[in-house]
C-alpha angles and dihedrals in degrees: 000000000000092000090053092053092046092051092049093046095048092043089053094046096047093046097047092048099037097048095067088053090054090048090056095044096044092045090051091049092047094243094158131158120258114219121216113245094228093054126104111300091232089067094063090086090061092066110121096025107140114262136188088070087144084086087075092051093050095045093046092048094050094044092046092051097049094039090056090054093045091051089047089053092048090049090052092242121172089240113132091218126237114357135209092252094050094045093048093052089049090049091052093050095045094045093050088044088057091053088050091047091056089049092050093045093053090049090054097044094047094039094231138116093241120074123169112018118247094262095051092046091047092050092048093052091043094054093048093045095048091049091049092045092054097043096045090064092054131070098062112190126224089281093053095252118143122199090259135023131231088224120091108246139209105171092327132012115294097226093200092063112065121170118209112227097263091047091045091054091050089048090050091053093048091048095048093044092048095050096043091049092043092056090043091055090049092054096087104103130053109280096347098119093035094053095043090045092053090053094050092047092047088053089055090051088060094043094048092046091050090049090052090054091052100035114153088227092058102033113016108205141127093270099046125118125243096212119140103219109003097158093052090048087055088054091052092048091047093051090049092047091053090047092052093048092049091049091047089063087071098027097054116106120320087035120214090193138010125226091223123191086309090071102030095052091046092051091048089051090052092053092047093045095047092047091054098043093046092046094240105117094136095040089053089067087066097040092050092037095136091058090047093052091047090054093045090052090058094046092046092048091053094044095049094044093050093049102038103016087232130112121243091199130025085244136349139260083056097234084078089054090066092046090055089046088063104266115141113246093244090051091054092047096050094045092048089049087054090052090050091050091049090051091050093048091047090049091051089048091054091048093051095041090055088054091050090049089060093047094252099121 
């Protein structure tokens, strides 16, 4: 528990102190956000606001994670140090963050709202996802547990649904691509993705910690969890939560800096990675419900327009629909944060009710 608190505290501290430095550096270098012409007119004033702030989130998360383990080691804790599961989730977030950084950098250099073309972005996500999909089935511990399972999972593995390795890798790519793009779509208003992301990650701190308490390795029973490194995953999620909250201090409306694709792709990778390593891929759809609905609004808008030549929403992602309907930006953000919080609480409720159903409460 102490390592979780240390990771969250250091992640928060690094993020809240490092972000102003990035604001000064990026402003000096002219690394400002380009605003799409067809977007809400009220967003035109945001042009030139420093972007790529996701760098602060990634750095704070990584420093918070390793600092927690170093402090544990200095304290003489029984902690085994960084684990395969924790390191792989960090790898996924950092690698996707790098893809997003390249996208942001091209936008800035070419002074346009489009960075990497669709093919380049697709290839970047594909390479990262395939590498993660292969590695996450390696590194079995003494009990034979690997960081992820080839079974589809809700709160535990669904034993009836087994994915052969090639199918599992395809599934991994689709999952990672879906989550990273879902968070990316949500990142359209000041602090919206950062605040919602912090809630989802905090939920995974609770889930991972609960799984550690009822690990099948520690307490074999009907209601235990076959997760390889749940406590270390809680440390990763805590460090990322602290990093998001610290960044949100500067990213909240009116934003002094945007996370850019650097941050949104990294956060999406975290959600995907944590869902796979905690065996909660299906439950994550509920926990990250706001991100899911934002992505569905984009898909639905495209599908309806191509078939009927009419728009389902005034603009997609659908947070812009409410802006164009006359809601103030801060009103949209706060109400969407509330929706994100409801999704997280409902997800936790489902997680705990499943445990009660097995007599593990």
